[in-house]
N, C-alpha and C positions, 0 to 999 in steps of 0.2 A: 497775273494781270491779263485781261483780254487784249488782243491785238487791236491797235487803232486802225480804223478804216482809212483807206487811201484818199488823198486829196487830189489825185490825178483824175483827168476826165475819163469816164468809164468807156468800156467797149460794150455795145449793145448787140445781143444776138437774138434775131427773130426765130420763132419756132420753125421747124421744117421736118421733113421725113428723112433727112440725111443722117447717116450713122457715123459720120466723121466730123461734121461741122462743130459739134460741141468740143471734141478733143482738140481740134485745130484752134478754136477760140481760147480754150484754156491755155494752150501753149503760147499763143500770142499775148495773152494777159500776163502770164508768168515772165515772159521775155521783156516786157515793157514796164511791169509794175503797175499797170492800170487795172482797176476793178473790172470784173466781167459781170454784167447784169443780163440775166435771161429774161426776155420779154414773155408775156403771158402766152401759154401754149405748151406743147410737148417738145422736149429736147432729148434725143436718143443718145445712149452710150454706144461705144464701138465694141462689137463682139470680138472675142478672141481670148485665148488662154494666156495667162501670165502677162497680160497687158498692164504696164505701169506707166505713170506720167511723172517725169522728173521735174521738180520745182527748184529753181535756182534761188540765189540770194535775195532777189527782189520779192519773193514770196508770192502769195496768191490770195485774192478775195473773189468769191463767187456769191452773188445774191440775185435778187429779182428786181426788175424795174422796166421802164420804158423810156425811150428817147423823148417822150413828151413830158416826163416827170423830171424835176430838178435833182432828185436824190433817190437812192435805192428805196424800194418799197419795204415796209416793215409789217410784221405780223403775218397773217395768213396770205398765201400767194397762190396764183393760178399758174405760176411757172413750175412745170413738172419735168423732172429728169427721169427718164424711163428706160429700162432695159428692153431691147427689142424682143418681140415674140420669137420663141424657138431659137434663141441665140446661144443656148447652152447645149452642146452636143451630148447625147446620151452615152457615147463611147468614152468621152473624157469630160465628165461633168464637173470635176473639181477645178479650182483656181481660175474660174471664168468670172472675172471681176466686172463690176459696173464702172466705177471710177476708183482707181487705186493710186495713191500718191506716195512718192519717195523723194528724199532730198537729192539734188544733183550733186555731182562730184565737187569737192572743194576747189576754189579758184585761188591758187597760190597758197603760201603758208606751209607747204610740206617741208621745206628746208629748216624751218624753225620749230617744227612740231616736236613734241616729246613722245618718243617711241617706247613702247612697253612690250615685254614678252607675252606671248599667248600661244594657245594650241588650238588647232581647228578641230572639226568634228571627228576627224580620224586620228587625232593625237599628234599631228605634225606641227612643228614649231612655226610661228610667224611673229612678226612685230606689228603693232597697231598703234594708231593715234586717233583720238576722238575730236570731231569737229561739230560745232553747233551751226545748223543751217537756218533757213528762213522760217517764217510763220505762215500759217494758212487760216483763213476764216471763210466758212461756208454757212450761209444763213438765208432764211426766208424762202425756202423751197419745199416742194413735195418730192420725195424720192419714191418712185414706183418701181419696186423690186420685180414686179411682174412674174413672180415665180409660179403662178397658176397657169401660165401659158408657155411653159418650157418643155412639156412632154416628160416630166420627171416623176409623175404620179405613180408609175408602176415600179419605180426603182426604190432601193432602200432609203430610209429617212435621212441617213447621214451621208448619202452618196455625193452630195455637192456642198458639204458643210463649209468649205473654204471659199466658196464663190460669193464673197461679200459684195454688197451693192456699193458701199462707200468705205474705202479702206485707207489706212495710214500706217507706214512702217519706216524704220530706218533703212539705210543702205550702206554697203561697203564697196570700195573701189580699189583695184590694184594700185599700189603706189611704189613700184620698183622693188629694189632689193636693199637689205640692210647693209651695214658697213662691212660685213663679212663676205659680201658678194654673192650669197646663195640663199639666205633666209628671206622669203617674200614679206612684203609689207602690205598692210591694209589700212586704208583711210576710212574710218567709220563716220558717217554723218547722220545726225538726228535732227528732227525739226525742233525749233525753239519753242513754238507754241502751235497748237491746233485748237481752234475754236469752232464748234458746231452749235448753232442756235436757231431757234424758230424753224425747226424742220419737222415735217410729218412724213413718216414712212408708211407705205401701204403695200398690200399684196406680198408680204414676206412669207418665206417658208424655206426649208432645206438648208439655208445659210443665214448668217447674221446680216442684219440690215447695215449696221455701222460697226466697223471693227478697227481696233488699235492693236497691232500685233508686231512681232519681230520678223515674221516672214522668213527671208533668207539671210538675215543679219542679226544674230543673237547678240544683244548689247544691253547695257544698263546705263542710263534709261533709254527706252525706245523713243521717247519724246520727252523734252524737258517739262512741258506743262500741257495738260489737256483741260479744256474748259467746255462743259456741256450745259446748254441752257434751253429749256422749253422744247423738249423733244417729245413728240407723241407718235403712237403707232396704232394702226387700225386695219381692218379688213385682212387680217392674216389668214392665208389660205392653207396653212398647215401648222402643226404644233412643234415641229423640230426647230431648234435654235431660237434666236430671239432678236431683240432690237439693237441693244448696245453691248458689245463684247470687247473685253480686254484679254487678248492672248499674249500680251507682253506687259511690261511694267514701266510706266512713266515715272518721272521724279515727283510730279505733283498732279493730282486729279481733283477737279472741282466740278461737281455735278449738282445742278440746281433746277428744280421744278421739271419733272418729267412725268409722263403717263404712258408707260410702255409695256410691252409684253414680258420681256426678260432682260434683266441687267446681269451680266455674267463677267466675272473676273477669275479666269482659270488658266493655268498653264502647268505643264510638267517640267518646264525648264528651271534650272537653278540659276537665278539671276545674281546670286551672291558671288558666283565664280565667272560670270560673263564679262567680256571686255568692258571696262569703264575707265573714266578719266580720274576719278577720285581714288586716293590710295586706300581709303577705308570705306567699305560699303555702308551706306545709310539707307534706312527704310524709305519706301515710297509713302507719301502723305496724301491721304484722300479725305476730302470734305464733301459730304452729301447733305443736301437740305431740300426737303419737299419732294423727295423722289418717291413716285408711286409706280409699282410694277406688279404684274401678275406674280412674278417670281424674282428673287434676288439670290445670287450665289457668289460667295467669295471662297475660292478654292485653289489658291496658288500652291506650289509644291512645298514651300517652306514659309517661315515667318518673315515676310518681306513688306507687309503693309501695316501702317498705323492709320486707324480709321476714326474720324470724327463725324458722326451722322446724327441728324435730328429730323424729326417729322418724316420718317420713312413709313411707307404703307405697302404691304404685300397682300394680295387677295387670294393667292393659290399656294405659294410655297416660299420658304426662306431657309438657306443654309449659310452659316458663317463659320469658316474654319481658318486657322493659322493667321489670325490678325490680332493686333492690340488696339486699345483705344476705348471709345465710348459710343453707345447708341442710346439716344434719349428721345422722349416724347414721341413714341412711334407705336404703330399698330401692325403687328406681324402675324400673318396666317401661316401656319406650318403644316405641311403635308404629313402623311403617315409614314412610318418605317424609316428607311434610309434618307428620305426627304427631310428629316428633322435632325440631321447630324450637325452638332456644334462642337467641333473637335479642335484641340490644340489652341485654345483661346489663351492669349498671352496678356493677362491682366486687363481683361475686357470688363467694362461696367455697363450693364443694361439699366438705364435709369428712366423710370416712368414709361415702361413698355407694356403694352397690352398684347398678350399672346392669345391666339385663337387656333385651337387644334382641330384637325379634320379627322373624323373617325374612319377606320377601315370599313370595307364592305361587310365585315363580320361584326361591326359595332365596337371595335376596340380603339382606345386612344393610346397611341404609342408615345406621344409627348415629345419633349426636347430630349434628344439623345446626347448627353454630355460624355465626352471621352477624350482620349489622347492616344498617342502611339510613339514608337521610337524611343522608349524610355525617357520621355519628356514629361514635364509637369504642365498642367492646364490650370489657369487661375481665372476665376470669373466671379463677379458680384452682381446680384440682382437686387436693385434698390427700388422700392415703390412700384413693383411690377404686379400685374394681374394675370393669372393663368386661367383660361377658360376654354370653352368649346365653341366652335363656329355656330352662328345663329341657326337654330332649328336642327342642330346636330344631335343625333341620339346615339347613346353608347351604353354598353353593359359591362365593360371591363377596361382595364388599362390604368395608366398613370400619367401625371402631368410632367414629371421629370423622371428620366430613365438613365441608367448606366449599366455597364457590363464589366465584370472583373477581368483584368488583364493577367491571365495565368502565366503567359509566356514572356511577358515584358515587365519584370519586377520594378523597373524604374518609372513606370507609368504612374501618375498620380493626379488627383484633382483636388484643388482647394476651391470650394464653392460656398458662397454666403448668400442667404436669402433674408432680406430685412425690409420691414414695412410692406410686405407682399400680401396679396389676396389670392385665395385658391377657390376654384369652382366648388360650389356647395355639394356637388355629387361625389367628391373625392375625400378620402381620409377616414371614413367611418366603417369601411368593410375591407377585408383582406384582398378582394379582387379589384379594388379601386383605391389604392393608396395614393397619397399626394406625390410621393417620390420613392423610387427604387434606388437606393444608394449602395451599389455593389462595387464601384471602382475604388481602389485604395486611395487614401487621402483623408481630408478633413471636410466635412459637410456641416454647415451651421444653419439652423433654422430658429426663428424667433418663436418662443413658445406661446406668446400672446396671440400670434396670428393663426394658431390652430383652433382657437375659440373653444377650448375644452376638450378637443378630440384627444384620444389616447395616442401619444407619440409612437408607441410600438405598433399601432395599426396604421396610423397616418404615414409614418416614415419608419418602416420596420427595420430593425437590425438584422443582418445576415449572420447567423451563428458560425458559419465556416470561414468568415473573412475578418480575422482580428485586426488586419491592417486598415480596415475601414473605420474611421472615427466619425461617429454621428453625434453632433452636439445640438441639443434642443434646450435653449436657454433664453432668458430675457434679451431682447434685441439690443438694449442699451449696453450690454456687456460685450458686444461684438467689437473687434478691432476696427 
């Protein structure tokens, strides 16, 4: 559920050249529970490394509006939140945030908290308790990342990758000692809800525009619920990083109607063993509807996301790994090579998805690379899919579906079914352009009627050296 907007009278902030006025107004709004409305014009963030803004139990709402209007403005806005020119030092370019929010320390309740054992990043024991903090709503603004005027162009692309413009993270606070008098205690606090809607990001590069991460407090969830509505991005000044990034794992994520550069959900952290309140880990639930992006990537370290997605569109690339769930009624462009990895899919169904593959410079289609690792099974169903080449794409070799045999991981396997699917007419009739290369062990099912008379041994050739690869070409009605 989205956070209800406050009924208290708002604080109005006029634009200015001050680099502290916005932060001061945010702290005043958070302290009183009043909405903060930014009047039309430019409002600057405060330069500095590791700057965070603590939000207490009253929460925070930031929008746009004017004292002459009876309510916050909706839709497009001329209120701009801008990073100052040359505010990211080249000597320490990382962790220079625009606005970065963390929950404040819990007020009371420590004596009745349930303390659980944990270990820190060095393996030292501590006790922890989880607390749910307030909610944040940020809406109807333009975020000017201003990364083209930071003097970073001569540095490496990833040199400032953590200098997000708008960030949200949990926080932990020292909470005394355990009953043994020596084991330290930590109070972890996570936001109840973060809603960002009707935002435009401009002039991004080097770092993500909007980030949800664990920062200095690895916990699950990092936020109870994240709601994203109507986010657009434009005028990006560099290709590195993207618009919306999840470097941590909320409990629920709801993303609806975006048109952005890059939506990324990726982390090397193991959230199944992170401090959490629940006794048993449950997966994060993500709902995506009407999300358009140049590229989308799901790449968490393990299987921690259940995805329900519909009406997705990518125009450059797409990778989905280590998720379960469904993707339906979508149009996905996939780049060549490693950009087409779809690994460790945990009972994923692609229903009514149109795939568009981009040829390499040499004119090869590498296709969907289905795979797995760690002696685990990957299970995926393609129902009513079309597999084709991008408009005006020319190719001379390759395949639409690809896989590689796992010689060193005998537990790796794929169960893949293709039913009611259509394949580009240029594939399946010659050895150098098969429909599918089925080399990973497991069971691969294809409906014979969808080959339209093609020789199955040419369209989906058997590999004579891999007897543990089962290829079934049979009437689709016989599929389970």
